[in-house]
N, C-alpha and C positions, 0 to 999 in steps of 0.2 A: 221121045227117047235117044236122039243124040246129043242130047243136052245133058244128060246123065252118063253117056260113055264117054265122053271126052275126058271129065274129070277121072272118072276109074281108070283111062287107059294111063291118062298123068299122073297119078298116086303109083300106078305100078312101075312106072318106068321109073319115079324117084324113089320107089323102096329100093329097087335094082337096082339103079345107081349108086345110092346109099350102102347097102348091102356088101357090093364090089369093094367100094372105098374102105369099109368097114374090115373087110376080111384082108385089104391089099393094107392097113393102116397097123392092123394088128400081127402080120405077118414076120416069123423070126428071117426071113431071106432079107439077106441086106441089099441084095441088087432089084430083087422083086418088087417094091415097094414103089420104086420108083418111076419104074416101067409100066408099074401098074396104074399108078396116077396117073401119069401122064397119060396113056392109054384109053383108062376108063374114066378114072375121075374127071379128070377135065374134059373131054369130050363128051363123056354122060353129063356133066354137069352144064356144057353149052347147049345140047341138046334139052336138058329141061327146060334151061330159060328162054329154048325159043317155044317150048312147045308151051311155055307158060304165058307165055307175053303172047300168044296166037289164039289162045285160049281165052284169056281174062286180059280185062282193060287193069292196066295195072300202074300205082303212082309211080315217078321217078323222083329220086333224090336233088335238090337243088345243087350247082358249083355254090361250093365253100361250105356245103353243111356239115353240122356233126351228127353222125348216124354212130349206132351201138349194132355190134356185130357179135358172131361167134367163130371163132379158130375151124377152118373145115383143113385145110392141111397147108403143107411146108415142102416144097420141094426147090432146092438150089436157091436162087436167089429170088423167090418170088412166094410171097404167104398169100394164100386165101383165105376170105372171111364169107360166113352167110352173111346175107344182110335180109333176112327174110323175105318180103313182098319184092324189095329193090332186087333181088338175085344175088350175084354173086360178087364179091367185089377182088381188087388182088393191088398188094403192094408189091412193087419190083423196081428194079434197077435201083437209080440214086435213092428212094424214097427208101427201099428195104434197107439200102449201104447205112445211110442215116440215122434209121429206125433200130440195126440190130443188138442194141444192148435192149431194147424192149422185146425184141421179138425172140430173143435167147432164151429165155425163162418160159414162152407160151407152152402150153400144150393143146392138144384136139379139145375144142370144145370151151375154149376158154374164152368171158365174154373181154370185146374190145373196143374202144372208143377210134373211131377214125374221121379224117375230113376228106372230103369229096372234091377231087383235083381234077378229074374228068368225068363225064358221065356217063359214056362207054367208050370203049377206043375199039379197034378195029377186028377185036377177041370175043366183044361183045361185056366184057367185065366192065365193072365201075372201078376206075383208079382211084384209088386210097393214099392219105398220107397218115402215118403215125405219129409222125414229129410233130405237122403241123397241128394235129387235133390236142395233144400235149400240151403245145404253146397255148393255143385256144382256149383249153381247159383251164391253162393255169390264168390268162389273162382274168375267164370268169369268176376264179374263185378271189381274185387280187379285186374285184369290182364289189363281190360281196363284202368283203374284208374292210373295202369302202364303207356299206352300207352301216354294217353290224359295230366298226369302230373297236373292233375287239384287238387287243392288246400284242403284238407279237414283241417277241424279245430275239434281237438282232445285234449282230458284230457291227462295228464303226471300222471300215477297211481304210478308209483315208480322209483328206480332209483338205478343204480350200478357204480362200477367201470369206465365201459366200455360206459354208456349213460343212455339213458330212456326208461324207459316200459311204452308203448304206447295202447291202446287198439282201434280197430275198429269193429263195427258191431260184439264184442263178441270175435272175434278172436285178440290176444295180438300180441304185433309189440314190436319193438327195435327202438330205435333215436340213432345209435351210437353218439359220441361225434364229430368223425370228420364230420359228417352231420349239425352240429349246423353251424347257422350263426354264423359270427362275433361277432356279438353285445353279444351271450349268451355264445360264447364258454370260457369254464373255465380257466382262468389269472389265473396259478398255476406257479410260477418260480420253476424249477428244478423238475416239472413233479409230486410231489410228489400226489399218486394215494389217499390218505388219505385227501387230500384239496380238491383235484380234484370229491371225492365223496360227499365232504361237499358243495361242488358250486353248484352239479347237484340236491343236495336234496331240493335246494330252489327254484326246479321249478314242485315237486311235486305238484299235485292240482292246475296247469295252465294251460290253454289253448294256445296250438301253433298251427299256422298253416304249416302243413307239405303236402308233397306229397307221394305218394305209389312209392318206389325206385324199389322194387322188391320182390318177393313173391316165397313161397316153399308149396306148395298145401301139398304136402306127409308130411313134417314136420311141417305141420300149422305154416307157421313163416312170417313174413311181417316186412321188411325194410323200414324203415322210413328216409326221407328227410325233413331237413328245409332250406335246402339251395337253392335247386331249386323252393322255392317259391317267386318269385320277384311280387311287389305289383305295382301298376300301378303309384303312388305317387315314389318310388324308378327310376324307367324308367326314368323318369322326370327330379331326381337329379343328376343319370350316365350319361343324355344326355348333361350334362354341362360338363364333362370331355372327353380328348380326349389320347390316346397313347402319350407320350411325352412331355405330360405336366409335369410341376414341380411345386408339393404343400409343403407348409409347415404347419406342425402340432404338436399335441402333442403326444408324445408316451404312450396311454393307456394300456399296456401290454406287458410284456418282457416272452415267451416262450420256451420252449427247439429248435423251428424248425424258430424262427424269433420274430419278434418284429412288434404289430398292432399299427398303425397312425391312429389319428381323422382327418378326412380331413375335415369335418364341423356336422354338428348336424345331428345324426344319419345315418351318412357314415364312412366307418372305411375301413385301406384298409392294406394289410400284407405285408410288406416286407420279404420275406423267408431267413434263415440264409444265403445262397448263396450269396444274394443280398445282403448284408450288410457290407462287404470290397473285397478287390480285394486278400488280405491274408487269409489265414485259421481261420476261427472264428468257435471255438470249442465250444464257450459259450456265445450268445449274453446279458448276463448280464454283461459280462466282458469288454459291448463297450456302453449299452444304459440302462435306468434306467427309469420307470415311472414317468410321469409327463415332461421327458424332450422334448424341443423341438428340431424339426430337418426337412430337406428338402429332397426329395425324389420325383423321378422322377417315372411319371404313364406307364410303361410297358403293361398292361394289363388289359382291362376291358372286361371281360366276366359273363354270368352266374348271372350276381347283384357282380358279386366279383370286386377289384380292388386288382391288384397285382402291388406293389412298388420295388425301386432300389434305395438305398443310397449311392451304390456304383457307380451307372451309372454319377452321380455328382461330381463324383472324378477322375484325370487324370487316363487313361487308362495305367497301368504299361507295358503290352502286345507289343505296340506299341515300346515304349524305348527300352524293352528288346529286341524285335528281330532285332532292329537294331543294339542291339551292341554285341548278339550271334547270334550262327547257330548251327545246326547239329556237332556233334564229339566235341565243346567246352568244357572244365571244368568249374564249376561254385562252389559258397560256398555256403553252404546252412544251414540251423538251422532245426533239426527233430522235427516236431511237434507233431506228431500223429506216430504212428505205430497198425496197427493189421494184422489181416491175409488176408489181401491185399496185404500189402506192407506198406512203409516208406511214409509217409508223408512230404514233402521239403518246407520249405519255401525260397524265394532267398528273403533275410533282403534287399539288397540293392534297390529293387525295387518293396518288397510285393507281392509278388504272389507267387501260389506254385504252386509245380509239385509231381507226383510221380513216387517213386522209388519203384518197381512191385517186390511182394517175389520173383518171379521166377529168378533174378537178384542174387538172394542171394545161391541160391541152395534151400534152405528148410527155413521154418518159424523158423527151430530151430535157425538157422546160422544168420538168419538175428535177430531176438533178442540177439545173443550173442555178435555179432559187432554194433547193432545200442542201442543210447541210447537219450530216448528225451531230448531236451534241448540242446544237444553238436550237433558243428558245423564241417560237412564233406565237403570231396569234391565230388562232382556227376559230371558224363561226361553224355549230353546232347544226349539222341537217336533220339529223336523228339519231333518239334518245332511246336507249329500248332497256331499262336495268333490268327487268327480267331475262332478258337473254344475254345480258351481259355485254350490248352493242353499242358502240358510239360511232355513228359516220360524221366527219369533219370536212370542210372545207377550207382552204387557204386562203385567210383575210389579210389582206396587202395593209402598207401604210398609207392611214390615212381613211379605211375602210373597219375600223375594229369597232366600231359601235353596234349593239344590237341592231337587229333588225327591223323591230316593230320601236327603237326608239326614233331610228332615222326615219321612217314612215310618217309617227307622230311630228316630227320637225316638220318634216315635206309638208306635210297635211295644215302646217300652222302656216309657214310660210305662203302656202298657196291661197290661204284664209285671208290674208292681210291687205286691207285697202289697198288700192293702188291710187299712183296721184295722178 
């Protein structure tokens, strides 16, 4: 019998308290509601919470948890929220002041989302924050945009040498230069940062279609991308081209890492520096100029981007080279570049490049003492892989320019000669 009486007593108290509170909220007397809510509503809810907690084992919210509730009442700088099985929550003090624009339009019974900032204060309420809940929900929404890659039309607020500054829902984000489409990429020869900034500043005030590429809620940062936005119209244009097609177009831009070629109106492709020639290319502007017409082969169509190769239309020198030379042979090559990894050598007869690793010289200092850019030296083939276009070389010193196999044969012949 006791098992049933307690819930009933609790229900009766709940009904009495709610009835009293509703009567107070609907009273036309402007002084009575505040006094009634203070005396009946607040004390009644504390009594109900105590009865509920003593009668039933209930779940408690976790710190930082986002929970849903309904507005119970508002008194002065305090907002009371019904949290269902969690009891009653309160937004007050600084949290109330910070959320005043959110609270102002709320009416009794309106649903609200809040973040738990204290599980239970000295008055028995769960302290809540509406502003932090709003921020957390915003980051959750941003995370969904990262997954869905849904395009957003956002305005450019500022530019720096690395890219564009864009705002989304009051959060500042960054659109790196590397994530701009070929159409908007700053074509600045030599990569002059001042000129790049000048080009980027032209976008300030404009609206771009972007996606959220990555988020960092702790650092309150968003990273945007323009590349991943592919319109239906662009899909139709790209559908006309497949890997292996040969196109002819005008060079629209020459940059450090390659050249842009106009395939048709509204569509450009990029020929990376590694796809410009079989030999080593240090500066694309040495081979191409804007306005020049070139032919290229499509080697990739992916993610709204077309990758091109100019060298693919030229005879492959690796085939002829591998037919003439093998591992251990000595070749003549001109030094084109020296860095901490080694010496880049061009076999001029075939216009292909190989690498003589720094370890072949003992040290970087020794390598730089021995090698000089522009000069021709003899190198021995350590490894030749024409399929992967790889050629490993070792510097052959003077007097050491004959193939290994020939030397071994001569050594064998000498050792077999009769002695006196």
